[in-house]
C-alpha positions as CSV (number, residue, x, y, z in Angstrom):
1,X,-55.7,-29.2,-70.5
2,X,-56.2,-25.2,-69.9
3,X,-56.2,-25.4,-66.1
4,X,-52.6,-27.7,-66.6
5,X,-51.3,-24.7,-68.7
6,X,-52.3,-22.2,-66.2
7,X,-50.7,-24.0,-63.4
8,X,-47.6,-24.2,-65.2
9,X,-47.3,-20.7,-66.0
10,X,-48.3,-19.7,-62.4
11,X,-45.6,-22.0,-61.1
12,X,-43.0,-20.3,-63.8
13,X,-43.9,-16.9,-62.5
14,X,-43.4,-17.7,-59.0
15,X,-39.9,-19.3,-59.6
16,X,-39.1,-16.3,-61.7
17,X,-40.4,-13.8,-59.0
18,X,-38.2,-15.6,-56.3
19,X,-35.0,-14.2,-55.2
20,X,-32.3,-16.4,-56.6
21,X,-29.5,-16.5,-54.0
22,X,-27.2,-19.0,-55.6
23,X,-27.8,-17.9,-59.2
24,X,-25.7,-15.6,-61.6
25,X,-28.3,-14.5,-63.8
26,X,-30.5,-11.4,-63.0
27,X,-34.3,-10.9,-62.9
28,X,-34.6,-9.4,-66.4
29,X,-32.3,-11.9,-68.2
30,X,-34.2,-14.8,-66.6
31,X,-37.6,-13.3,-67.6
32,X,-36.0,-12.6,-71.1
33,X,-34.7,-16.5,-71.2
34,X,-38.1,-17.9,-70.1
35,X,-40.0,-15.9,-73.0
36,X,-37.3,-16.7,-75.6
37,X,-37.3,-20.1,-74.7
38,X,-40.5,-20.5,-74.8
39,X,-41.0,-19.3,-78.2
40,X,-38.3,-21.2,-79.6
41,X,-39.7,-24.4,-78.0
42,X,-43.1,-23.8,-79.0
43,X,-42.0,-23.2,-82.7
44,X,-39.6,-26.3,-82.6
45,X,-42.2,-28.7,-81.6
46,X,-44.4,-27.5,-84.2
47,X,-41.8,-28.4,-86.7
48,X,-40.8,-31.5,-85.1
49,X,-42.5,-33.7,-88.2
50,X,-41.3,-31.4,-91.1
51,X,-37.8,-30.8,-90.1
52,X,-37.0,-33.3,-87.2
53,X,-33.1,-32.4,-87.0
54,X,-33.6,-28.7,-86.9
55,X,-36.5,-29.1,-84.6
56,X,-34.8,-31.3,-82.2
57,X,-31.7,-28.7,-81.9
58,X,-34.5,-26.0,-81.3
59,X,-36.3,-28.1,-78.4
60,X,-32.8,-28.6,-77.1
61,X,-31.9,-25.0,-77.0
62,X,-35.5,-23.5,-75.9
63,X,-35.5,-26.1,-72.9
64,X,-32.1,-24.8,-71.9
65,X,-33.1,-21.2,-72.2
66,X,-36.4,-22.1,-70.2
67,X,-34.3,-23.8,-67.5
68,X,-31.8,-21.2,-67.2
69,X,-34.7,-18.7,-66.7
70,X,-36.4,-20.6,-64.2
71,X,-33.6,-21.7,-62.3
72,X,-31.4,-18.5,-62.4
73,X,-28.0,-20.4,-62.8
74,X,-26.2,-20.5,-66.1
75,X,-22.9,-22.5,-66.2
76,X,-21.6,-20.6,-69.1
77,X,-22.0,-17.7,-67.8
78,X,-20.3,-18.7,-64.6
79,X,-17.4,-20.3,-66.5
80,X,-16.9,-17.0,-68.4
81,X,-16.9,-15.0,-65.3
82,X,-14.5,-17.3,-63.7
83,X,-12.1,-16.8,-66.6
84,X,-12.6,-13.2,-66.7
85,X,-11.6,-13.0,-62.6
86,X,-8.6,-15.5,-63.0
87,X,-5.6,-13.9,-62.5
88,X,-2.9,-15.9,-64.4
89,X,0.8,-15.1,-63.3
90,X,3.1,-14.8,-66.5
91,X,6.6,-15.3,-66.5
92,X,8.5,-13.9,-69.5
93,X,11.8,-15.1,-70.2
94,X,14.0,-13.0,-72.8
95,X,16.2,-14.7,-75.1
96,X,19.0,-12.8,-77.0
97,X,20.4,-13.8,-80.2
98,X,23.6,-12.2,-81.5
99,X,24.1,-12.3,-85.1
100,X,27.5,-11.7,-86.5
């Protein structure tokens, strides 16, 4: 069991250390995501029988953070960056009303 955990940790370390060409998350963010996601995931798994609804949401959040940290890709960050870089053309139409 201990060797399986060590293998998983080593694999995560290698994935985080690799340069992510297609990703939009920096190295420090990736490391922080893996650590925070692992913490949330472990706490949620321990609470699974006591509070199942909150624990399931914690498992989902922790798993998403670990996935974000390992792959280096964040769809939410990509969508926000796309909206920030998007240049919309605005046409202003002026209406004048005359009151007597």
